[in-house]
C-alpha positions as CSV (number, residue, x, y, z in Angstrom):
1,M,125.2,7.3,145.2
2,P,126.1,3.9,143.7
3,A,127.4,3.9,140.1
4,P,124.8,3.1,137.4
5,R,125.0,-0.5,136.3
6,A,125.7,-1.6,132.7
7,N,122.9,-2.2,130.1
8,M,120.3,-0.2,131.9
9,S,116.7,0.0,130.7
10,Y,115.0,3.3,130.1
11,R,113.1,2.9,133.4
12,D,116.4,2.4,135.3
13,I,117.9,5.5,133.6
14,K,114.8,7.5,134.3
15,Q,115.1,6.6,138.0
16,V,118.8,7.5,138.2
17,V,118.2,10.9,136.5
18,L,115.2,11.6,138.8
19,D,117.3,10.6,141.9
20,R,120.0,13.1,140.8
21,I,117.4,15.8,140.3
22,Q,115.8,15.2,143.7
23,N,119.1,15.0,145.5
24,R,120.3,18.2,143.8
25,I,123.2,16.5,142.2
26,W,121.8,18.2,139.1
27,A,120.5,21.5,140.5
28,P,117.5,23.5,139.2
29,D,118.3,25.2,135.9
30,S,121.5,23.1,135.4
31,L,122.2,21.6,132.0
32,L,122.3,17.8,131.8
33,P,125.1,15.9,129.9
34,S,124.2,15.2,126.3
35,E,122.3,12.1,125.3
36,T,125.5,10.7,123.8
37,E,127.4,11.2,127.1
38,L,124.6,9.6,129.1
39,A,124.4,6.7,126.7
40,V,128.1,6.0,127.3
41,E,127.7,6.4,131.1
42,F,124.8,4.0,131.3
43,S,126.2,1.6,128.6
44,S,123.0,2.1,126.7
45,T,121.7,3.6,123.4
46,R,120.8,7.2,122.7
47,T,117.3,6.0,121.9
48,T,116.9,4.5,125.4
49,V,118.3,7.6,127.0
50,N,116.0,9.8,124.9
51,R,112.9,7.9,126.0
52,A,113.9,8.3,129.7
53,L,114.5,12.0,129.4
54,R,111.4,12.5,127.3
55,E,109.1,10.9,129.9
56,L,110.7,13.1,132.7
57,A,110.1,16.1,130.5
58,E,106.4,15.1,130.1
59,E,106.1,14.7,133.8
60,G,107.4,18.2,134.4
61,Y,111.0,17.6,135.7
62,L,113.0,18.6,132.6
63,E,112.8,21.1,129.8
64,R,114.1,20.0,126.5
65,K,114.9,22.3,123.6
66,R,116.4,21.5,120.3
67,K,120.1,22.6,120.1
68,A,119.9,24.0,123.6
69,G,119.9,20.7,125.4
70,T,118.1,19.3,128.4
71,R,117.8,21.4,131.6
72,V,116.4,20.8,135.0
73,L,113.3,22.9,135.6
74,N,113.5,25.5,138.4
75,S,110.1,24.5,139.8
76,P,109.3,20.9,138.7
77,V,105.6,20.5,138.4
78,R,103.8,17.2,138.3
79,K,101.7,17.2,135.1
80,A,98.4,15.4,134.9
81,Q,98.5,12.2,132.8
82,F,95.2,11.4,131.1
83,S,93.8,8.1,130.0
84,I,90.4,7.8,128.4
85,P,88.0,6.2,131.0
86,L,85.7,3.3,130.2
87,V,82.2,3.9,131.3
88,R,81.8,0.2,132.1
89,D,84.6,0.5,134.7
90,E,83.2,3.7,136.1
91,I,79.9,2.0,136.7
92,A,81.5,-1.2,138.1
93,E,83.3,0.9,140.7
94,T,80.0,2.0,142.1
95,G,79.0,-1.6,142.6
96,A,76.3,-1.5,139.9
97,A,75.8,-3.9,137.0
98,Y,76.7,-2.4,133.6
99,R,74.5,-2.8,130.5
100,Y,75.1,-1.4,127.0
101,S,72.7,-0.7,124.1
102,L,73.4,0.4,120.6
103,V,70.7,2.9,119.6
104,E,71.9,3.8,116.1
105,S,74.8,3.2,113.7
106,R,75.0,4.7,110.2
107,I,77.5,6.1,107.7
108,M,76.7,9.7,106.8
109,P,78.4,12.8,105.4
110,A,79.9,15.0,108.0
111,P,77.6,18.0,108.9
112,A,79.1,21.4,108.4
113,W,79.7,22.1,112.1
114,L,81.6,18.8,112.5
115,S,83.7,19.5,109.4
116,S,84.6,22.8,111.0
117,R,85.4,21.3,114.4
118,L,87.6,18.5,113.1
119,D,89.0,20.4,110.2
120,I,87.9,17.8,107.6
121,L,86.4,18.2,104.2
122,Q,82.7,19.1,104.1
123,K,80.5,16.1,103.8
124,Q,83.4,13.7,104.4
125,E,82.2,10.3,105.4
126,V,81.9,9.6,109.1
127,L,80.4,6.8,111.2
128,H,77.7,8.2,113.4
129,L,76.8,6.3,116.6
130,R,74.4,6.7,119.4
131,C,74.6,4.5,122.4
132,M,73.2,4.1,125.9
133,H,75.0,2.9,129.0
134,Y,73.0,1.7,132.1
135,A,73.9,1.2,135.8
136,D,71.6,-1.5,137.3
137,N,69.2,-0.8,134.3
138,A,69.0,2.9,135.2
139,P,70.1,5.4,132.6
140,F,73.7,6.5,133.3
141,Q,75.2,7.9,130.0
142,Y,73.8,8.8,126.6
143,E,76.7,8.8,124.1
144,V,76.6,10.5,120.7
145,R,79.8,9.9,118.6
146,W,81.2,10.6,115.1
147,V,84.2,8.6,113.9
148,V,86.3,9.8,110.9
149,T,86.4,6.7,108.7
150,E,89.3,7.9,106.6
151,S,91.5,8.1,109.7
152,I,90.6,4.6,110.8
153,P,89.0,2.6,107.9
154,E,88.9,-0.6,110.1
155,V,86.1,0.9,112.1
156,L,83.8,0.1,109.3
157,D,84.2,-3.6,110.1
158,A,83.8,-3.2,113.8
159,D,80.6,-4.6,115.5
160,F,79.2,-2.3,118.1
161,T,76.1,-4.2,118.9
162,E,77.5,-5.9,122.1
163,S,80.3,-3.4,123.1
164,G,80.6,0.3,122.8
165,P,82.8,2.3,120.4
166,N,84.9,3.8,123.2
167,D,86.0,0.3,124.3
168,W,87.0,-0.5,120.7
169,L,88.8,2.8,120.2
170,V,90.8,2.5,123.4
171,Q,92.0,-1.0,122.4
172,K,92.7,-0.3,118.7
173,V,93.6,3.3,118.3
174,P,96.1,5.2,120.5
175,F,95.5,8.9,120.6
176,T,98.3,11.5,120.5
177,N,96.2,14.6,121.1
178,L,93.0,15.2,123.0
179,E,90.6,18.1,123.6
180,L,88.3,17.7,126.5
181,S,85.5,20.1,127.6
182,F,82.9,19.9,130.4
183,M,79.7,21.9,130.4
184,A,76.1,21.9,131.5
185,T,73.6,21.6,128.6
186,K,69.9,21.8,128.6
187,A,68.2,18.4,128.0
188,D,66.5,18.4,124.7
189,Q,63.7,16.0,123.8
190,T,66.1,13.1,122.9
191,V,68.4,13.5,125.9
192,S,65.4,13.9,128.2
193,E,63.8,10.6,127.0
194,F,67.0,8.6,127.2
195,L,68.3,9.9,130.5
196,D,64.8,10.3,132.2
197,A,65.7,13.9,132.8
198,P,63.2,16.8,132.9
199,L,63.0,18.6,129.6
200,G,65.2,21.7,129.6
201,D,67.0,20.8,132.8
202,P,70.8,21.1,132.8
203,V,72.7,17.8,132.5
204,F,76.4,17.2,133.0
205,T,78.0,16.9,129.5
206,A,81.5,16.1,128.3
207,E,82.8,16.6,124.8
208,R,85.9,14.8,123.8
209,I,87.9,15.0,120.5
210,T,90.9,12.8,119.8
211,W,93.6,12.9,117.1
212,L,96.2,10.3,116.0
213,R,99.1,12.6,115.1
214,N,97.5,15.1,112.7
215,K,94.4,13.0,111.8
216,P,91.1,13.6,113.6
217,V,89.7,10.3,114.9
218,T,86.5,10.9,116.8
219,L,84.3,13.5,118.5
220,A,82.1,12.2,121.3
221,K,79.4,14.0,123.3
222,L,78.6,12.3,126.5
223,F,75.4,13.2,128.4
224,F,75.1,12.0,132.0
225,A,71.9,11.2,134.0
226,P,70.8,13.7,136.7
227,G,72.8,13.3,139.9
228,Y,76.0,12.3,138.2
229,K,79.2,13.3,140.0
230,M,82.6,13.2,138.4
231,T,85.6,12.2,140.5
232,T,89.2,12.1,139.2
233,H,92.5,11.1,140.8
234,L,95.8,12.5,139.6
């Protein structure tokens, strides 16, 4: 294997480390050299080496423990990397034309159930949004969302009349933690009317909560029109 070149980027270091793992130069369960030693070898900084090793750990190749060092996993597992999808892109991929409509936007005190789910103070201020997304003018998704204004005060100045809140959040607010649930829920009167679904019929529903470090950002409930099929690629 050729010697690493000087002044390597974290991507270069990451590739060299991965090559050594896959070629069994660093065998499963073996301990890697320290970050300081690798920084010297790669003529780089510990920060750059740390980023390369951290990404490989997130991808399931390494195990990192404070004071115990970095070790090659016995059975490297590819971990799923999740990015929040944009409904406009999902609709565009079907070849349909996308249309968005803001149904409601208001500041309100958080209801008790939301305070409990997000671990925020009872009646803390939240921005409540209801939106519709259409594919070729047919109902596609009914979105109900609560945004914690204390976590992202700039949301109060955002205009959601032309573009949905998810688009704005993806661009403006990175998330560090996410909870995602899928379920079938019975269409109540509102969902039935917006999605043109029979009252009481099950509809595909996704619930998503995101945090920025330890601050809750948003909880969204997404109801999909009858016939929706979710496809994902990992």
